[in-house]
Backbone bond lengths (Angstrom), bond angles and torsions (degrees), N, CA, C in turn:
res aa  C-N    CA-C-N  psi(-1)  N-CA   C-N-CA  omega(-1)  CA-C   N-CA-C  phi
1 M - - - 1.460 - - 1.533 107.82 -
2 A 1.351 120.66 129.69 1.390 121.34 179.34 1.538 108.84 -126.21
3 A 1.259 115.71 173.95 1.540 119.28 175.45 1.544 108.48 -56.34
4 F 1.321 113.02 142.10 1.481 117.48 -179.06 1.483 113.94 -147.09
5 S 1.263 119.43 157.21 1.439 121.63 179.95 1.494 108.25 -89.31
6 T 1.365 117.22 171.19 1.498 122.16 -178.02 1.510 110.30 -87.40
7 K 1.402 119.69 7.64 1.445 121.40 -178.00 1.511 106.89 -68.01
8 G 1.336 116.94 123.14 1.477 118.82 -178.15 1.552 113.04 101.07
9 L 1.344 116.25 -14.64 1.421 117.00 -179.97 1.526 113.16 -71.35
10 T 1.283 117.31 140.91 1.474 122.05 177.73 1.557 108.66 -132.25
11 V 1.427 110.22 155.51 1.434 119.08 -179.92 1.528 110.01 -125.65
12 W 1.303 113.06 132.52 1.501 116.72 -175.04 1.571 109.33 -122.44
13 L 1.343 113.42 147.52 1.569 114.85 -178.36 1.526 102.42 -133.29
14 Q 1.411 111.27 141.71 1.472 115.82 -176.42 1.510 108.23 -76.61
15 K 1.366 112.10 141.01 1.451 123.16 -178.09 1.508 109.05 -89.71
16 L 1.363 116.06 127.96 1.496 120.06 177.61 1.509 108.39 -124.56
17 P 1.348 123.21 132.08 1.451 122.99 -11.51 1.492 109.49 -69.72
18 G 1.401 119.30 145.64 1.422 120.14 175.44 1.526 108.47 -98.08
19 S 1.301 111.77 -151.53 1.471 119.47 -173.48 1.540 111.32 -85.80
20 S 1.294 119.66 2.35 1.463 126.15 -177.72 1.542 109.40 42.84
21 P 1.389 113.12 67.31 1.505 117.68 -178.73 1.556 107.91 -66.83
22 V 1.226 112.93 147.47 1.499 126.49 -179.53 1.521 106.91 -73.65
23 P 1.380 118.54 124.20 1.463 119.59 171.29 1.497 114.60 -53.59
24 I 1.303 114.07 148.94 1.526 119.15 175.51 1.538 107.61 -110.07
25 N 1.333 115.37 131.47 1.418 120.38 -176.74 1.572 110.88 -68.37
26 I 1.340 113.49 140.13 1.440 123.03 173.25 1.504 109.27 -99.33
27 T 1.349 118.11 127.82 1.415 117.41 -178.88 1.649 109.06 -100.48
28 A 1.297 116.15 -10.09 1.478 118.40 175.41 1.530 107.54 -163.68
29 A 1.328 114.74 151.98 1.503 119.90 175.58 1.516 103.91 -150.07
30 T 1.396 116.56 124.88 1.393 116.48 -172.04 1.604 110.41 -87.35
31 N 1.298 115.41 160.72 1.503 121.28 177.53 1.469 105.06 -99.57
32 A 1.297 113.04 81.63 1.481 123.67 -176.81 1.542 109.73 -148.76
33 K 1.339 113.80 176.63 1.442 119.97 177.39 1.474 107.42 -126.52
34 P 1.330 121.27 109.65 1.498 123.78 -5.88 1.569 111.80 -76.03
35 S 1.274 114.59 158.38 1.463 115.52 172.98 1.504 108.80 -75.22
36 T 1.348 114.76 145.18 1.482 123.98 177.91 1.482 110.94 -109.81
37 V 1.311 118.01 125.55 1.481 122.46 -178.97 1.537 107.54 -102.89
38 T 1.345 114.11 145.42 1.421 118.76 174.21 1.487 112.07 -118.43
39 V 1.358 121.25 142.18 1.384 124.34 178.84 1.558 109.21 -130.49
40 S 1.277 119.81 178.79 1.477 122.12 -179.13 1.484 108.03 -69.84
41 S 1.368 116.63 165.06 1.430 121.31 178.06 1.531 113.73 -60.12
42 S 1.297 114.05 -41.43 1.520 120.39 -179.50 1.460 110.07 -65.35
43 D 1.316 120.05 -43.62 1.485 123.92 -177.04 1.458 109.17 -71.17
44 A 1.337 118.87 -35.05 1.543 119.67 178.37 1.495 111.26 -57.15
45 T 1.345 122.53 -31.60 1.406 123.41 -179.16 1.539 111.20 -73.26
46 K 1.342 117.59 -12.56 1.453 120.77 178.56 1.478 114.61 -89.16
47 L 1.373 115.15 -10.87 1.491 122.52 -178.74 1.486 112.68 -107.00
48 S 1.353 111.52 152.23 1.472 117.82 -178.90 1.497 108.44 -139.35
49 P 1.408 117.99 148.52 1.466 121.96 174.81 1.434 110.66 -55.09
50 G 1.298 115.56 139.57 1.525 119.88 -177.68 1.494 114.87 94.23
51 A 1.398 116.87 -10.96 1.449 117.72 -178.98 1.507 110.68 -68.04
52 L 1.303 116.12 142.96 1.428 125.76 176.31 1.494 108.47 -88.83
53 V 1.396 117.59 119.70 1.446 119.43 -173.69 1.552 110.82 -131.36
54 L 1.387 113.76 148.30 1.420 118.51 176.37 1.460 108.68 -110.06
55 V 1.352 118.10 126.81 1.475 121.36 -178.74 1.504 113.49 -96.38
56 K 1.276 116.20 141.02 1.523 120.71 176.15 1.507 111.77 -144.49
57 G 1.271 118.35 156.77 1.450 127.06 167.58 1.508 117.23 68.20
58 T 1.401 118.84 22.36 1.424 118.81 175.11 1.548 113.53 -85.05
59 G 1.359 116.28 -20.74 1.345 119.84 -176.98 1.574 111.03 91.60
60 M 1.321 115.71 -1.74 1.444 120.88 -176.52 1.515 106.35 -100.34
61 K 1.273 117.19 118.59 1.546 120.17 -176.76 1.554 110.45 -66.29
62 S 1.320 117.82 -26.09 1.510 119.13 -179.09 1.472 107.43 -80.59
63 L 1.284 122.94 -5.20 1.508 121.97 -178.34 1.567 110.26 -118.16
64 D 1.280 118.61 -46.91 1.389 123.02 -170.73 1.550 114.36 -60.18
65 D 1.296 113.38 134.96 1.519 122.13 -177.42 1.542 115.95 59.92
66 R 1.326 111.43 26.97 1.520 120.00 177.42 1.588 107.09 -118.75
67 T 1.290 111.93 158.47 1.425 123.69 -172.29 1.526 106.52 -111.31
68 F 1.316 116.06 128.23 1.578 120.42 176.97 1.493 109.74 -134.97
69 V 1.330 113.16 176.00 1.478 125.05 177.58 1.491 109.02 -112.20
70 L 1.334 116.33 129.40 1.514 117.59 -179.76 1.535 108.80 -74.21
71 G 1.336 116.63 134.93 1.454 120.70 171.97 1.473 112.83 -87.73
72 T 1.298 119.46 -162.10 1.446 129.16 -175.02 1.534 107.89 -67.89
73 K 1.334 113.49 132.01 1.447 119.38 -177.47 1.490 112.67 -73.38
74 S 1.301 121.58 142.04 1.454 128.89 173.41 1.444 105.99 -130.15
75 G 1.405 124.47 104.97 1.361 126.77 -177.58 1.505 109.14 65.07
76 N 1.343 120.99 -116.89 1.470 123.88 178.38 1.575 109.52 -110.18
77 S 1.312 114.56 17.96 1.465 119.43 -172.67 1.597 108.40 -115.74
78 F 1.371 108.12 148.07 1.539 116.25 176.03 1.512 109.89 -134.77
79 P 1.245 121.80 135.01 1.489 122.26 171.06 1.458 110.25 -74.28
80 L 1.307 118.93 142.83 1.440 122.50 177.18 1.480 109.16 -91.85
81 Q 1.315 119.23 93.54 1.513 121.71 -176.65 1.510 109.30 -60.31
82 G 1.368 113.61 128.27 1.409 120.57 174.28 1.513 109.71 99.21
83 S 1.394 115.64 2.57 1.529 115.89 -178.60 1.570 107.53 -99.26
84 D 1.262 112.81 159.72 1.478 123.65 170.58 1.493 113.93 -143.14
85 A 1.280 117.69 91.88 1.464 123.11 179.16 1.594 113.12 -102.56
86 S 1.299 111.88 19.40 1.514 113.12 -176.07 1.523 110.98 -71.90
87 G 1.270 118.37 -15.24 1.481 118.36 176.09 1.443 115.00 -90.93
88 E 1.332 118.49 2.28 1.471 119.94 171.85 1.487 114.98 -75.45
89 T 1.302 117.36 145.17 1.520 120.05 -175.76 1.433 111.91 -73.70
90 A 1.348 123.01 -23.92 1.423 123.93 -175.78 1.506 110.99 -149.75
91 A 1.360 118.08 159.32 1.339 120.97 171.03 1.506 114.21 -74.99
92 A 1.296 118.33 167.19 1.542 122.82 -177.89 1.494 109.78 -104.76
93 T 1.255 117.10 152.47 1.503 121.81 175.03 1.574 112.51 -124.70
94 A 1.309 114.33 8.82 1.484 114.97 177.29 1.511 106.55 -151.06
95 G 1.365 116.04 -178.54 1.467 123.38 -178.30 1.543 108.78 128.06
96 N 1.363 112.13 -173.00 1.495 114.93 173.25 1.496 107.44 -157.82
97 L 1.330 113.23 165.65 1.521 119.44 179.17 1.551 104.82 -134.87
98 T 1.374 112.81 146.63 1.402 118.05 179.81 1.605 106.53 -119.35
99 D 1.296 113.98 126.74 1.467 122.56 -177.33 1.493 110.67 -90.76
100 Y 1.344 114.92 114.09 1.486 124.21 -174.95 1.568 110.13 -99.08
101 S 1.325 117.81 6.10 1.501 119.45 -174.74 1.512 112.08 -89.20
102 G 1.305 121.33 -13.61 1.452 120.79 -177.37 1.550 114.19 -107.20
103 S 1.262 113.96 174.01 1.519 122.37 174.24 1.478 113.67 55.88
104 G 1.386 118.19 30.91 1.433 118.56 173.37 1.575 114.04 77.63
105 D 1.368 119.15 13.84 1.357 121.20 -176.78 1.568 111.01 -69.85
106 M 1.336 117.97 -28.24 1.374 125.27 178.12 1.575 107.91 -113.05
107 V 1.310 122.57 122.12 1.398 122.35 176.95 1.482 112.77 -112.72
108 E 1.361 121.43 147.24 1.442 120.59 -178.60 1.511 113.41 -76.64
109 F 1.295 112.56 128.06 1.443 124.42 -173.95 1.577 108.00 -103.14
110 C 1.334 119.50 101.66 1.419 119.78 -171.89 1.508 110.28 -83.88
111 V 1.332 118.61 122.01 1.476 124.87 -178.51 1.479 113.31 -130.67
112 S 1.224 123.31 158.59 1.442 127.87 175.51 1.554 113.23 -89.04
113 S 1.406 110.83 -27.18 1.463 114.96 178.53 1.525 105.17 -158.30
114 I 1.401 113.63 151.94 1.451 117.61 178.31 1.581 101.91 -145.67
115 E 1.351 115.81 135.57 1.410 124.19 -174.61 1.589 114.78 -136.71
116 Y 1.211 116.18 123.00 1.466 122.18 178.75 1.513 109.93 -100.92
117 A 1.316 115.82 129.92 1.476 123.64 176.42 1.451 112.50 -133.15
118 Q 1.353 115.97 120.51 1.497 119.73 176.88 1.560 107.30 -94.33
119 A 1.314 111.21 126.66 1.499 120.08 179.70 1.477 108.50 -71.26
120 A 1.385 114.75 139.86 1.483 122.18 177.00 1.580 106.54 -69.81
121 A 1.270 114.06 152.68 1.498 121.84 173.54 1.509 107.56 -60.79
122 Q 1.330 117.00 137.76 1.438 120.87 172.26 1.501 114.01 -102.16
123 A 1.261 117.11 134.06 1.423 120.66 -176.70 1.464 110.17 -64.86
124 I 1.366 117.68 142.04 1.523 121.88 174.87 1.444 114.60 -99.81
125 N 1.332 112.40 123.96 1.490 115.61 -178.58 1.516 112.57 -72.75
126 V 1.356 115.47 124.76 1.500 116.46 -179.87 1.644 102.54 -129.03
127 G 1.300 113.60 37.17 1.414 121.56 179.58 1.536 114.10 -57.70
128 T 1.204 121.29 143.23 1.531 124.51 177.42 1.559 105.10 -135.98
129 T 1.364 115.94 175.17 1.411 118.87 175.56 1.569 110.67 -64.76
130 C 1.342 116.12 -26.69 1.471 119.51 177.27 1.595 112.66 -70.82
131 D 1.416 109.58 -38.10 1.504 112.62 -177.69 1.535 105.35 -146.62
132 P 1.304 119.75 85.86 1.441 124.51 -177.67 1.472 114.76 -60.49
133 T 1.274 122.05 -23.34 1.430 120.74 -179.17 1.534 115.12 -100.92
134 A 1.284 116.85 8.78 1.500 122.17 -179.71 1.575 112.19 -59.92
135 Q 1.339 113.43 132.46 1.448 118.87 178.86 1.600 110.10 -136.55
136 I 1.241 121.27 157.57 1.403 127.66 168.11 1.539 110.87 -124.14
137 A 1.334 114.33 157.97 1.428 117.06 -175.14 1.614 112.98 -74.18
138 G 1.216 120.72 136.39 1.474 121.19 178.31 1.505 112.15 -95.51
139 E 1.270 115.43 174.08 1.461 120.86 -175.75 1.611 106.49 -86.20
140 P 1.250 118.03 140.33 1.450 116.45 175.76 1.478 110.61 -69.47
141 Q 1.286 117.21 144.83 1.467 120.43 179.41 1.515 112.51 -83.34
142 A 1.361 118.96 158.41 1.466 119.87 -175.66 1.563 112.75 -67.75
143 G 1.290 115.92 -25.89 1.507 123.04 171.92 1.494 113.48 98.68
144 T 1.319 112.51 -162.95 1.561 118.48 -172.92 1.542 107.73 -135.52
145 V 1.342 111.27 157.44 1.496 121.22 169.66 1.495 110.91 -116.03
146 S 1.274 117.30 122.51 1.510 117.25 176.15 1.452 112.08 -107.94
147 V 1.254 118.14 142.26 1.500 122.65 -173.59 1.586 108.90 -132.83
148 T 1.317 116.90 147.93 1.485 121.32 169.96 1.513 106.02 -131.53
149 G 1.297 113.03 162.17 1.484 116.99 -176.82 1.540 110.50 179.78
150 F 1.245 117.66 -170.35 1.432 123.82 177.42 1.494 111.91 -119.66
151 Q 1.335 119.35 136.71 1.419 121.98 -176.71 1.506 111.93 -61.90
152 D 1.330 116.55 136.55 1.352 123.22 166.21 1.542 108.81 -147.80
153 Y 1.326 111.01 101.84 1.432 115.70 -176.65 1.593 115.43 -78.22
154 T 1.299 114.08 11.48 1.449 117.63 172.25 1.528 112.02 -106.18
155 K 1.433 114.71 -2.08 1.433 118.51 -175.22 1.562 106.79 -95.17
156 E 1.397 114.95 128.32 1.508 115.86 177.92 1.475 116.09 -59.19
157 G 1.320 115.16 -33.76 1.482 121.61 -178.86 1.465 112.02 -62.52
158 F 1.427 116.60 -46.75 1.453 120.20 178.22 1.492 112.25 -65.44
159 L 1.306 119.02 -40.17 1.434 122.75 -179.49 1.514 108.88 -67.33
160 E 1.303 120.81 -33.98 1.413 120.45 179.95 1.556 110.54 -71.57
161 F 1.329 113.11 -36.21 1.508 117.02 170.83 1.496 113.71 -58.48
162 M 1.301 116.51 -44.45 1.530 118.73 173.71 1.562 112.75 -58.52
163 R 1.318 117.51 -40.84 1.364 122.08 177.53 1.480 112.21 -62.31
164 A 1.353 114.02 -41.38 1.475 119.53 -179.65 1.587 109.77 -64.79
165 I 1.258 119.67 -37.17 1.450 121.12 172.53 1.514 112.57 -57.47
166 N 1.335 118.21 -36.22 1.426 120.28 -170.30 1.526 107.89 -86.11
167 D 1.360 117.52 -40.20 1.465 116.85 -173.67 1.551 112.80 -87.32
168 Q 1.349 117.45 -17.87 1.491 120.34 179.71 1.471 113.67 59.31
169 L 1.335 119.24 29.70 1.482 119.04 178.81 1.547 108.46 -97.61
170 P 1.284 117.69 144.04 1.481 120.96 -179.17 1.519 108.83 -69.01
171 R 1.277 116.95 143.27 1.461 122.53 177.25 1.517 108.29 -135.05
172 I 1.327 114.59 163.09 1.458 121.77 176.07 1.631 107.21 -84.56
173 L 1.271 115.84 126.18 1.411 122.81 176.62 1.484 109.02 -113.89
174 E 1.337 120.91 127.64 1.445 122.82 -171.71 1.487 109.60 -129.31
175 I 1.342 118.09 132.12 1.484 121.14 167.64 1.502 105.56 -106.80
176 K 1.343 114.86 126.47 1.456 122.01 171.45 1.511 107.24 -97.84
177 L 1.274 116.90 119.62 1.441 125.56 -175.19 1.581 109.93 -74.35
178 P 1.291 117.36 152.55 1.523 118.52 177.73 1.575 108.24 -68.37
179 P 1.340 112.49 156.76 1.467 113.32 -175.64 1.551 113.73 -56.21
180 A 1.328 115.96 -31.74 1.389 120.42 -170.83 1.625 111.99 -72.25
181 A 1.375 111.60 -8.12 1.505 119.60 -175.94 1.532 113.05 -73.18
182 T 1.310 116.11 -26.47 1.488 118.95 -175.70 1.541 110.06 -137.38
183 T 1.316 116.91 159.37 1.337 123.60 -176.89 1.597 111.31 -72.41
184 S 1.296 113.67 -20.04 1.541 117.89 176.51 1.519 110.22 -89.26
185 G 1.268 118.45 -12.19 1.485 122.25 -176.80 1.515 116.23 79.34
186 A 1.410 117.47 6.04 1.384 122.38 177.98 1.550 111.45 -142.40
187 G 1.288 113.97 113.48 1.423 124.36 -175.94 1.519 113.32 -131.16
188 Y 1.299 116.91 149.23 1.453 118.57 -177.43 1.614 108.33 -145.79
189 I 1.408 109.53 151.78 1.396 116.93 166.29 1.548 106.69 -131.30
190 I 1.426 112.24 121.18 1.431 120.82 -168.31 1.481 109.96 -111.66
191 F 1.329 120.02 120.64 1.449 123.22 168.53 1.477 113.01 -103.23
192 P 1.321 121.23 94.05 1.437 124.49 -168.26 1.556 118.67 -65.83
193 Q 1.307 114.23 -25.23 1.481 118.64 178.22 1.562 110.40 -135.70
194 A 1.328 110.35 83.26 1.508 115.19 -179.24 1.534 110.08 -110.53
195 T 1.278 117.05 117.38 1.465 124.69 -174.99 1.499 110.05 -104.97
196 A 1.340 117.71 117.70 1.521 117.27 -175.65 1.552 109.10 -72.03
197 T 1.324 115.83 119.48 1.426 118.93 -175.58 1.536 111.83 -122.39
198 G 1.231 121.36 -1.75 1.466 118.14 -178.91 1.585 107.91 -146.45
199 F 1.336 113.95 141.24 1.422 119.94 178.74 1.540 113.42 -154.11
200 G 1.334 115.07 136.57 1.460 114.56 178.90 1.554 106.95 -151.50
201 E 1.320 114.08 145.79 1.519 119.03 179.54 1.470 108.43 -119.22
202 T 1.370 116.06 146.05 1.423 121.13 179.73 1.550 107.37 -124.96
203 F 1.360 117.22 128.99 1.464 122.24 176.32 1.503 106.54 -120.65
204 T 1.283 116.47 109.50 1.509 121.17 176.47 1.482 110.55 -120.79
205 V 1.343 113.27 131.62 1.499 122.17 -173.07 1.542 106.01 -54.91
206 G 1.332 114.92 133.79 1.448 120.32 174.80 1.520 114.40 73.47
207 Q 1.357 120.58 12.48 1.453 123.30 178.98 1.636 108.20 -135.36
208 A 1.292 112.87 160.84 1.417 118.48 178.64 1.484 108.69 -65.90
209 A 1.351 114.79 142.28 1.517 119.63 177.55 1.505 108.69 -73.48
210 G 1.244 118.27 130.31 1.489 123.48 -176.03 1.422 115.79 -118.39
211 F 1.322 121.25 165.38 1.382 127.94 173.31 1.474 115.66 -140.61
212 T 1.382 116.33 156.94 1.433 125.61 174.90 1.487 105.55 -125.18
213 G 1.366 113.46 152.21 1.392 116.32 176.91 1.551 111.78 -156.15
214 E 1.274 118.06 163.73 1.413 122.46 179.10 1.438 113.44 -144.93
215 F 1.359 117.47 141.70 1.420 127.07 174.19 1.579 108.56 -113.35
216 T 1.301 112.64 136.08 1.484 120.60 168.82 1.498 108.84 -98.51
217 L 1.406 115.00 129.81 1.445 119.64 -174.73 1.484 111.20 -93.84
218 G 1.364 114.09 143.57 1.434 122.63 176.01 1.457 113.14 -90.75
219 T 1.309 116.32 -29.09 1.500 122.60 178.44 1.590 108.08 -138.48
220 K 1.284 116.12 162.24 1.481 119.98 174.98 1.492 112.33 -65.00
221 P 1.252 120.88 155.72 1.437 120.54 179.74 1.619 110.49 -75.91
222 T 1.333 112.43 164.17 1.452 119.84 175.09 1.565 106.65 -109.33
223 Y 1.256 114.70 131.68 1.458 118.40 -178.61 1.500 107.42 -106.91
224 V 1.289 120.95 127.87 1.478 127.99 175.65 1.505 106.13 -118.66
225 V 1.328 116.74 87.17 1.457 119.56 -178.87 1.495 112.13 -124.84
């Protein structure tokens, strides 16, 4: 991977309510990095490399309730890009995955800039009369994603962002990196639980109407590079 420009970069936001895709059963999941999941022959035809999937029910803490990108298919199996199940004690023989890449479940969100910032851990005050200044290290927060852009009330992505501001429900936010960003030509940054918490509009005479927005993250992003 080398330095790259943002030309070709796209941003995608989960649509709620979406198409409620039916979960696909997993028949096996390896305890490896990345983990490889196997599905039935008929279900394998429904999935494509690059699909954004949510995994549940495998019994593996490193996979369950997490979002990954499917890699290149081999038979009926797909690697879960961005996963690391190598610390699990055993492979899985059950579970399911839900594909959020089809039926308009992810809509393109046109922005002029997007910035991810992880907040530093804040020290926790545990002072007592014996030691009033005592502190312990806190956990780092998942962080925030800030966006800027231009209003377009005809674009589904912008309208979905405005709905996100109002309903305050966490959504998947995904950055698809330009082909030049990775040796494979396919890279992703996934924010699985992004809640829209800030929004502002600017109307200046003689200039394009703009907006600013912010998402608060429930978990750290997954990098597939």
